[in-house]
Every structure is written in structure tokens, then in C-alpha cells.
C-alpha positions, -999 to 999 in steps of 0.1 A, spaced: 388 759 -735 367 734 -715 394 707 -721 421 731 -707 399 738 -675 393 702 -670 430 696 -673 437 722 -647 412 708 -622 427 672 -627 462 688 -619 449 704 -588 433 672 -576 465 654 -581 482 680 -561 462 675 -531 458 638 -535 487 629 -512 476 653 -486 441 634 -482 421 666 -470 392 657 -447 359 677 -452 350 701 -425 313 690 -427 297 661 -442 263 675 -447 264 710 -465 231 706 -479 215 705 -445 235 735 -435 222 755 -466 187 746 -459 191 758 -422 208 791 -437 178 796 -461 152 795 -433 169 820 -412 174 844 -444 137 841 -451 131 857 -415 154 885 -420 147 920 -433 152 916 -471 182 932 -485 200 931 -518 226 907 -504 201 885 -487 180 881 -519 212 874 -539 223 846 -515 189 831 -514 189 830 -552 223 814 -553 214 787 -528 181 777 -548 201 772 -583 204 736 -593 241 739 -600 248 750 -562 226 723 -550 243 697 -572 276 709 -559 265 706 -524 251 671 -529 283 659 -546 304 673 -517 282 654 -492 284 622 -511 321 624 -515 326 633 -478 303 605 -467 320 581 -490 286 569 -505 297 560 -539 274 531 -544 241 539 -561 210 542 -535 190 513 -541 154 507 -526 154 485 -496 152 448 -502 118 433 -500 112 409 -473 113 371 -483 82 352 -486 74 323 -460 75 298 -487 97 298 -519 94 272 -545 127 254 -550 124 251 -588 106 285 -593 121 307 -621 125 342 -606 146 373 -604 160 379 -570 176 413 -559 207 405 -539 233 428 -522 269 417 -534 295 419 -507 332 413 -504 350 409 -471 318 419 -453 317 451 -471 293 463 -499 311 456 -533 313 492 -542 334 499 -512 358 469 -517 393 474 -530 412 452 -555 400 430 -582 365 415 -583 359 384 -604 325 372 -612 319 334 -617 289 320 -639 275 290 -622 251 266 -641 216 270 -629 186 247 -629 162 243 -658 128 234 -654 119 205 -677 87 185 -682 88 158 -656 89 128 -679 113 99 -680 120 101 -718 140 135 -715 161 126 -685 195 110 -686 208 92 -655 244 77 -653 263 58 -627 297 73 -622 325 47 -626 352 70 -611 358 96 -584 358 132 -594 370 164 -573 368 196 -593 391 213 -567 419 190 -577 412 194 -615 435 219 -632 417 218 -666 381 227 -652 371 264 -663 359 272 -627 365 250 -597 335 265 -579 313 255 -607 323 220 -606 303 189 -591 322 166 -569 311 129 -570 322 95 -561 323 61 -578 288 47 -576 268 80 -574 240 83 -598 240 118 -616 213 133 -637 228 149 -669 213 182 -674 232 193 -705 255 177 -731 258 205 -755 296 210 -747 320 182 -759 343 188 -729 323 197 -700 288 182 -693 263 200 -666 248 174 -641 233 172 -607 235 143 -581 202 123 -580 182 128 -549 205 156 -537 187 183 -517 208 209 -536 194 212 -571 221 232 -585 238 218 -615 277 217 -619 305 208 -644 316 174 -649 341 159 -674 324 147 -704 328 111 -714 352 119 -743 373 142 -719 376 115 -692 383 88 -718 412 109 -731 425 115 -698 425 76 -688 440 68 -721 470 91 -715 475 81 -681 469 43 -687 478 28 -652 497 -3 -656 477 -23 -630 446 -21 -652 462 -43 -678 483 -68 -658 467 -103 -654 454 -113 -621 479 -132 -599 464 -165 -589 465 -174 -553 477 -206 -542 454 -208 -512 417 -214 -515 386 -217 -491 365 -249 -484 337 -256 -509 355 -272 -538 322 -289 -548 301 -259 -550 325 -233 -562 353 -229 -588 369 -198 -575 402 -216 -568 435 -222 -582 436 -248 -609 452 -259 -643 439 -234 -668 427 -248 -703 438 -233 -735 403 -217 -740 405 -202 -705 438 -185 -713 425 -172 -746 394 -158 -727 416 -140 -701 436 -124 -728 407 -112 -747 392 -98 -716 425 -79 -709 424 -65 -745 387 -54 -741 395 -36 -710 421 -18 -726 401 -6 -756 368 2 -739 371 25 -711 344 29 -684 335 62 -674 297 66 -671 271 38 -672 237 50 -683 211 37 -659 173 39 -652 154 33 -621 138 -4 -616 117 -23 -594 110 -58 -597 74 -69 -606 58 -97 -588 58 -120 -619 93 -112 -626 124 -136 -617 145 -124 -588 178 -106 -599 209 -130 -600 232 -124 -572 270 -127 -579 295 -127 -552 332 -123 -561 363 -114 -545 399 -125 -539 405 -162 -526 404 -164 -488 382 -134 -484 353 -153 -474 329 -153 -504 319 -190 -502 311 -186 -464 289 -157 -469 271 -176 -497 267 -205 -473 253 -184 -446 227 -168 -468 215 -203 -480 213 -213 -444 194 -184 -431 165 -190 -457 167 -221 -477 133 -214 -491 141 -180 -505 178 -186 -517 191 -212 -541 224 -222 -556 235 -239 -588 243 -276 -590 278 -281 -606 289 -307 -631 318 -331 -625 332 -362 -641 344 -379 -609 326 -411 -596 294 -407 -576 299 -415 -538 272 -436 -521 257 -407 -501 255 -384 -530 224 -380 -553 222 -371 -588 212 -335 -594 216 -325 -556 255 -323 -548 264 -327 -585 253 -336 -620 275 -367 -627 286 -368 -665 313 -386 -684 345 -370 -694 334 -373 -730 302 -354 -723 319 -329 -702 345 -320 -731 320 -318 -756 300 -291 -736 332 -273 -733 335 -271 -769 301 -259 -772 306 -233 -747 279 -245 -723 301 -239 -693 306 -204 -675 336 -217 -656 351 -250 -652 385 -265 -640 404 -297 -635 412 -311 -599 430 -346 -593 423 -357 -629 385 -349 -625 365 -320 -643 342 -296 -625 322 -269 -639 292 -246 -638 270 -244 -668 247 -217 -680 217 -240 -681 223 -248 -642 219 -211 -636 187 -208 -657 171 -237 -637 181 -222 -604 166 -187 -615 134 -204 -627 127 -218 -591 115 -183 -581 142 -180 -558 172 -158 -554 201 -176 -571 234 -170 -554 266 -176 -573 302 -172 -562 324 -166 -593 357 -152 -605 354 -118 -621 358 -128 -657 328 -150 -654 306 -118 -647 306 -106 -682 288 -137 -695 260 -133 -670 258 -94 -674 226 -96 -695 189 -85 -693 180 -120 -688 196 -123 -654 200 -86 -642 228 -97 -619 235 -78 -586 272 -80 -584 287 -78 -549 325 -75 -544 337 -87 -512 370 -69 -504 395 -77 -476 403 -50 -449 437 -35 -445 465 -60 -439 469 -50 -403 433 -60 -398 438 -93 -417 466 -101 -393 444 -98 -363 410 -112 -377 425 -142 -393 457 -151 -375 443 -184 -365 420 -191 -394 425 -223 -414 420 -228 -451 424 -259 -472 457 -262 -487 464 -262 -525 470 -294 -544 507 -286 -545 511 -289 -507 513 -321 -485 495 -309 -455 456 -310 -457 452 -276 -440 471 -246 -433 469 -213 -414 471 -179 -434 507 -167 -440 518 -132 -445 523 -141 -482 486 -151 -483 476 -118 -468 498 -100 -493 483 -119 -522 447 -111 -510 453 -75 -509 472 -73 -543 445 -95 -560 417 -74 -545 433 -42 -560 437 -58 -593 401 -71 -596 388 -37 -585 407 -19 -611 399 -42 -639 364 -53 -631 351 -26 -607 328 -10 -632 306 -42 -628 304 -41 -590 273 -27 -577 280 -32 -541 313 -32 -521 314 -51 -488 346 -51 -466 348 -84 -449 365 -75 -416 340 -91 -394 321 -121 -411 289 -114 -389 289 -78 -398 295 -84 -435 266 -110 -436 242 -85 -420 251 -58 -445 249 -81 -475 214 -96 -463 201 -60 -459 212 -50 -493 196 -81 -510 164 -71 -492 164 -36 -505 168 -45 -542 140 -69 -538 115 -44 -525 129 -7 -533 135 11 -565 172 9 -577 192 14 -607 200 -8 -635 217 -5 -669 193 12 -694 203 -15 -720 185 -42 -697 152 -25 -705 154 -20 -741 158 -57 -752 
């Protein structure tokens, strides 16, 4: 029987649903209270007594209350007022906060349509010790809004190549939780795990990552001090380049685990490696740094098999050795880089780097990118600076009258940059950055030489005096 009555009530409601009837009053409880007061002042009669009895019944009061709530559309529960916020709130305080949920400027209970709740990773207070914190340097850019695989785009953490991230959780094999170091926002977000990103890169396999670098025909002045120039490659150099290419294709760089570091007074300065495409101005930047403070900066002395000139001094311009001795050192892997020019050998040895670092000065080297790996050790802690050319439009403006030494295959002693040189510089720069970018700690765009020099000098001052980040493997040797 009750089920039948309920069904009849439901049918009656459906009948009047389309008519959308409006209530005559929105406060029948108030009207009932006013009526009860007036009846108490009247002369008692059986009708008055019965009406007062009915108005006092809980069932009638509940019916009137429901009527008023429906007529006023107060479907949300009546919560106590929100307490005022304190003047000071601890950022990392674990607490429960009462909030009001709204959608389109309306309370959530009054909103229409579907409502989706998203769970955002929160912060977790941990003991402030270095042992339980993991920091990584991102070696790629990531935008969660452009990632179709992320479970919730709003829960993702956007970061850029070079950002230092603190890993909060690695419990999930696919999505880690992390926050940007020194970010005012302590909220953790989702980032791709190392395994996930490695799978993505392996499937994409951009062809430019595995193409050998194109050698430029034009090289800058400074043949004596630098071997970043076109030359006849020896068999060992070609083999080393092939090994580097295979190594790059097997080991994908996603995150580099790092830790904070500040040089102690008794420690040697970090080795500074400058690299970039030929013609971009690496050698000139090194020369300006050396001239700006010869007591603070130093360079290595290269080796050569050519004859010593009258004005040259042994161990100053070059170390002069015989061809037999030079070839022997090549076979013993003592040279970081070497080449042949006009029948003479030129090279930079690992011992010469150690001697320069031992002088308690900042040793400056301009090298080809493939040399960096041999120096990327805890012994030297190299700070690698990649000097990048500006856009080709800016190259045409800033270097339209600049001259460089011509290569050995050309007849003229000097030449002006050509359009092909600019294209080669841009192409080579992109290839270097794609293949060796994980080693670059600083990127400088050399649009204006004076500006680039100031930026480089300021950065070197920072790493000498301030806390910065180094690979954690350098501290565990």
C-alpha cells in the first residue's frame, strides 16, 4: 500500500512538472507562527483548540519547513559560517580547511550539469635532511597541457630544460611527483617518469640526434690555441665519433641527478669549457676573458711538431715536440684533441689541462663537443658553456663585414662570411645542441660580442661564489 501511494504521488508530481507552479508564499512557517499567536489571544473554542493542536504537530511543522525550503530553493545543507582566516598561516602546515565549492560563481549545490573532482598531489612534510631529498636537472621541456597521456593536465608540473626539480615521490612507474626547486608554490605536480620519457624518445627517435655533425670549412682566428677547426681526421678520431653516436643512441638523457655545491677555498676552480659552432665567436670570448684578468684566468699550452720560431718560448706559446713523440702520445691516449695542419701536428693533452688547473686559476678551454665527455669528471667538475648563434637574420646584420681566416683549401688568406657559412653555423649549432645538450650548463646567444662577454663573466662569478648544482656522481668519488 505505501508503495502504491508513493507511486501516485510521483505521478502527480510528473503531471505538474511541465507547468512549473510557483509557490504563493516562501515562508509558511512564519505565517503559521503569526496565526498561532493570534489564536492564543482569541476566546477558546473547539475549532481554535484543534487548529492550534495541528499547527504544533511535528509532521505539520516538517511539511511547512520542506515547503519553505523548496520554495526558496535552498537545497544545499546549511553549514555554519566559515571561520575567519588567521593573520599568519604556515605554508607547510598540515591542516584541514573548510572551503565552499563553487561553479560558475554559484554554490556547487545550485549548479547544473556534471561536476568532476580532480585530485591534486599535495605537499608532504619530511625531515629537512639532504639524505632523503632527490634533486634532478631536467634535460627536456615539458608542458602537461600538451601531453595527451597525463591522467590530469591540471595536476601536471610544467618545466623547462635546465630547471632543477625536487622529486617528491617515485612510487608510480609512469608518473613521478615533483616540485620546482626554489619555487614559491610548494605544490607538487605530476611529471613523466624516467622510464616513460625514455620510451617516448625511443619511439620518436628524431633523426637529427644520430646524424654526424657537419664540419664547417670556415674557422676563426686562433689556430695556435684552439683545435676547433676543420682538419684531416685521423682514424682514431673517426672511430671515436662513431662510438659517441652509438652511445648517444643507446643512453637517453632525461633527468640528471644533481646536488647543491659551493667551492671551498682549498678546492681548485671548476674547469670552464666553451663550445659552439665554428665562427660563432668562442675563441674571441675566451681571449677577452683572459685579457680581462690574466691573474685569475689561465689557458692550456698546446703541443705541436712544427719548428719553433725565434720569438716563441718553450712552454709559453707551445710545447715543441718531435713527430715521433707526438704520435707515441696519440697511441697512449694522452691527447684530448689533436689535428694536422700543413703537415704539422697540433694537440691539447690532458696533462696540460691538469697543469693549468693546478695554478689556482680558472682554466679556460674552447673545445669541440666530443671532447667534453673526457673531461666531464669529478676531477675537473667542468662548467660547460654553449655559445649559440642568433637567428640567421641577425647573423646577416651583425657579421655582414666580419672576416675570418679561410680554410686550407682556399687561396685567399681571409674572407667574409657567406650565406652558406651562416646556414652551416645554424645547422651545426642545432646538431650540437641536440646531441650534446645534456652536457651544457649555460647557453649564451652571441648576438653582440660585448653583451655575450658580460653575461659570461657574470655567470662565472656566480659559480665561484654562490651555491649551484653539479651531478651527484661528482661528490661520491
